[in-house]
N, C-alpha and C positions, 0 to 999 in steps of 0.2 A: 432278736426282738428290738425294735427302735423305740427307745424311751423318750419322753418329753425332753429330758435333759440332753440326750444325744441329738434330738432334732434341733434344739436350740443351739447346740454347739456347731452342728452342721450349717445352720443358717448364718451363724456368725462367721464361720470360715468362708462360706460362699460370698457373703457380703464383702469380706476382706479381699477375696480373690477378685471380685468385680472392681472394687476400689483400686487395687493395685494395677489391674489391667487398664483402667481408665487413666491412672497416673502415667503408666507406661506409654499409652497412646499420645497423651499430651506432651510428654517428654520427647517422644519420637518426632512429633510434629514440630516442636520447637527446635530440635536438633537439625531437622531437614530444612528449616527455613521459617517462612511466615505464612499467614493467611493472605494469599495474593488477591489483589483487587481485580474485579471484573470491569474492564474499561467500557464494555457495552451494556452493562446492566441498566435497565430502565430505572430512572429516578435516582441513580447513585449520586451522592454528593461528591463534588470535585475535591481533590486534595489541595489544601492551602499550603503553598510553598513560598519561602523567601529566598531570594538570591541576591545578597548584597554585592556591591562592587567588589571585585577581586582586590586583594592586597598586592600592590606592586608599584614600580617607580613612576608609571605614567597614569595620571587620573583618567585621561581620555580612554586609554586602552583598558584600564580596569573596568570602566563602565561598559565599554564595547563588549568585553568578554562576558560580563554578567548578562547583558541584554541578549546576546546571541544564545546563551543557555536558557534564559527565560523563554524566548520565542520558540526554541526547539522543544522545550518541555511542554509548553502550551499547545503546540501543534498536535500532540497525542490525544487531546480532548479530555483528559482526566485530571489535569492540574490547573488550578487557579493561582496566578502569581500575586503575591502581596506587594503592592507598589512600594518602591523604595522610599518614596516621600513620607510614608507612614513611620519610618524609623530612621531616616537620614539624620545624621548628627549625633545619634545616640552611641555612646562608647560601648554599651552592652545592652542591646535591646532585650526586652522581656518578650521572647518569641511566643510564649504561651498566651500572654495577654493580648498579643496582636492577632491571635487565632491561627498561628502557623502550626501545621502538622509536622513539616520537615523544613530544614534549612540546608542550603548548599553553601559552604564556605570555600572560596577559592583564592589561591595566591600564585604568583609567578615571578620569575626573575630571568636574567639571561643576557645574551649579547644581541647585536642587531641581526645576526644570522640564525640564532637558535634561542628557543624559549623553554624554560623548565616550568612545568605546571604541577600544582598539587590541589586536588579537590576532594572535599569530604561531605558526605550526606549524613546529616544528623537527625535523629528521631527526637522531636521536642519533648514528647511525653516521658520518655525514658532517659533522655540525655545520651543515648548510645550512638556511636558512629556506626552507621550501617554499611557505608561504602567509601573507602578511601583509596585514591589512585594518584600515582605520580607519572608524568609523561615528560619526554623531551622531544621537541619537534622543531623543524625549520620554521622561521617566522611566517612564511606564507602558508603554513599548514595549521595555523592556530585555530581556524574555524573547524577544520576536520577533527581536531582533538576535542573541541567542545561538543561536537556532534557525537563523537564516540562515547564520551562520558555520559551524555544525555541518554544514549541507548542503554548504557549500563544501569543508569538510575531507573529507567522504565522497567528493565529486567528485574531489578531488585524489588520493585513495587508490584509487578504483575506476573512475574515468572516467565515472561517472554521478552526478547530483546526489542528495543525501540526501533523506529524507522527514520531517525534523523539523518543517518548516513546514506539513505536511499536516494535514487535519482528519478526524475520525472521527465519523460519525453513528450513533445507536443508539436503541432504544426501552427505556425504563426505568420501573419502577413505584416508584422511590425516594420520590416525593412522593404516592403513592396510585395514581391511574389510570395506565395505560400511555401515556406521552407521548413525543414525539421530542426528542432532545437532540443537541448536538454538543460535541466536546471536542478539545483538542490531544492530542498523542500521549502526554503524561505523565498526563493525566486530572486535572490540578490546576486547569484552567479549563474548567468544564462550564457550558454554557448551555442552558437549556430553550427549545425552539423552539415547541412547541404547548402550548396551555393549554385543550384542549377538554373536559377533565374526563370523558373517555370513551376507549374503546379506539382507539389509533393503531397501525398496523402498516406494515411494508414501506417504510421510507424509502429514497429514491434521490436522490443528488446529480445535478444537471444537469452536463453535461460541463465547464462552466466553473467549477464549484464554488460558484457564487454563489447558487444556490437549492436547496431541498430539497423533493422531492415525496413524498407519503405517502398512505395510505388511512386514513380516520377514520370512526367510527360515530356521531359526536356529533349528526348530524342524523337518526339512525335507520337510514339506509341506509349501506352501505359506499361512500362517495364518495371521489373522488381530488382532492387539493389540491396546490398548490405555494406555498411560502413563500419570499420573498426573504430572504437572510441578512444584510441590512444592518440598521442600527439600527431602522428602521421596521418590519421583519418583515411586509411586506405579503403577505397571503394571498389566493390566487385559486382558485376552483373550476375544475378542468379537466374532470372527467367526473362526472355524477351520474345515470347510467342506472339503472334499477331492477335490483337485484341486485348482482353483483360489479363493482367498478371497481378493479382490483388490479394492482400490480407493474409500473409503467411501466419499460420499457427504452428509454433515450434514444438517439436517433441520435447519431453522433459530433459533428454540428454543433449538436445541441440543439434543432433545429426541429421534430422529430417524436418520437413515442414509440410503442411497442407495449405494449399492456396487455391484460389479460383482462377481458372483459365477459360477463355471463350474461343480458343483456337479453332474449334470445330463448329462454332455457331452458338451453342447453348452454354451459359456460364455453369460450369461443373467443378466439383472439388477433385483435386489431384494430389497424390502423395509424391513428394519430390525430395531428392537428397540435396545436401548443401551445395553441391557442384552444379545443380540445375538439371539433373537427369530425372525424368519422370519414372517413378517406380510403379505406380498404379493409379488408375482412374477409380475414384470412390463413388461418384454419383453419375448417372447417365440420363440426361434429358428429362429429368423429373422436376421441371420448373427451374427457376433461378436459384442457385445454391451458393451462398456466400457466408462471410463472417464465421469461419471455423475457429473453434477454441478447443485445445487439447487438454484432456483431464490430467491432473498432476500425477496420477499413477500410470498414465500412458495407455489406458485400456479403452477409452471412449472419446468420442468427438461430439461436441455440441456445435450446431450450425443453424443457419437460417435458410428456409426455403419457402417459396410461395406455391408449392405444389397443391396446397389445399385452397388456393384462391388469394389469400393474404399472407404476408410474411409471418411465419411462426417459427418457433424454436423446435428443433428435432435433435435426437440423440442417436448416434451410430456406435454400435459395438464394433471395434476395429478388427476383432478376431473373426466374427461371423458375418460382418457387414450388414447385420440386421438394423433397421431404422424404426424408431417410434417417435411420434409427436409428443412433445412435452407441454407446450403452452396452449391454453384454451381460453384464458381470460384476457380481456383487452382486445381492441380492434386489430392491432398489429403488435408483434413482439420481435425485437431484433437485437443484434450485437451482444450475444451472450458471452460471458467470461466466467471461468471457473475460479472459485475462491482457492487460496493456497492449500487448504486442507481437503479440497474436493467435495465438501459437503453442501455447497450452495452454488447457484449460478446467479450472477447479476446481469441485468439486461435493461434495455429501454423499451417501454410499453406505451402505446398510444391509448391513453385513458382519459375520457372526458374531454377530448379535443386537444390535449397536449401530451407530449412525451414525458413520462416520468421514469425514474430509476426504480426498478423492482428487483426482487430476488425470490428464488424458489429452490427447493431441493431438486436434484436431478432425477426426478421420478415422474412418471406419467400422471398427469392431472394433479400434481402437488399444489398445495395452496400458494397463491401468488401474494407476496408481501410487498406493499408499496413503501418505498423508503423516502422518496421526495414527494412533497405534497403542495408545493408552492407554484406560482405562475411561471410561464416560460417553458421552453422545451429543453429537457435534460437528456443528453445523448452521449454515446461512446463511453460507457462506464469501464472502469478497471479497478481491481482490488489493490490495496496496500499490501506490502510484503508480509505483514503480520495478520492479514485477513480481518482487521478491525474497521477499516475505512474503505470508502469507495470514492474514486475520483471520476469526474465527468466534465463534459463541456455543457454550458448553459447558454441557450440562445434566447435573448430577451432584448426588446427595444432595438432591433437591427444589429446588435453586436453579439459576439460569443466570447465567453471567458471560461476559465477553468475553476471548478469548485471541487471541494471535498466534503464528505459527510460521514459521520459514524454510521455503521450499518443499522443501528437502532433508530436512525432518523434524526438524531440530534447533532448539534455542532456543525451545521452547514455554513461554509464561508468561502469567499473567493480567495484563491491562493496567491495569484501573482498580479502585481500592478505593472503590467506591460502594455505598451501602446498597441493598438490594432486588435485583431481577433486571434484567439487561440482555440484550437480544436484538437480532436483525436488524442487526448492525453493517455499516456501509458506509464506504468510504474515499474521500476526495476529495483531489485534488492541490493545490488552491489554497484560500486563505482568502477 
């Protein structure tokens, strides 16, 4: 028989058990880390961060290092930098009064050939050091060290590594003919990859980020090439069939690619190995088939076809070769690219008379989400390595420049201040 006294004792024990369980869960969460910030959450307040000049022998270098870190942190879209003018000259700034959530304190010393760095991320509210790192690097690698630490700070705050160490490829006519270039995220170290003195289009990084493929007309035909991105920049011809050799979508392991060939008249998709041998024809005279994009798990292929009358996005299961149409909204939809996690496709869509960047789940008749909503034509999208941002070229006022935007539609900005036009941007995770 259960008496009132026993019932009361039971409830007390139950309450105590629930309380202990809750305390255990909180302790586990604290032990595992922190509540990570969602960099794409709508309406989220940016993190206020201060990056004072580094402590070191050169005032100019001290400020240069801090500025590089500020710019690379801001690039991620979740951090607002507190201007140094607000606390310059203060021996011990009151970071909390200045509104800082976090502070990065850096110092360096060394010889002309090597620099020793120390950087610490401090939580203003608790006073705790969250991330302290020491590095030694050659003097010409100091920016790479700053980028590396930036990515670790972003990882500390969001649970995912940052993208400061990533590279961006694009086509530019800044030196005359349209050639392929690569750059860091800040656009202050731009490297010309091709010197064909002719039209180059459609650059694509290999999955390891160590090579760049592209189509070039310098031999008269639109041939497909691949260039290693080491100092020797060795270039190899992959495909030179008569007609189109365009837009390779690399398999996740980089051993194969899908490209468009028109050697038999109709532009169709072909599977090819890295040596240029055709393995299989994937489409056959069902309209123009271009802009292939391989899913991260290697099982599906998104591509564009006008088989229904206008360019639309289709999805092919590579095992069965079955094809279904995905896009139905917008007059035209083109240039699909998979997000790194494979949960979304970004693409350009002709909507209301202009091309806008949109995204959708890779499902038939999935809702189309418009990311850009401003004037001009937004084309050639690609995802950042962390899947948080989309890069694209914007055509406006007779010129084309490279822009980036968070996938929630915020923080759109032009990336590079480079003369001429820049098109076909592509993002790679590694240097």
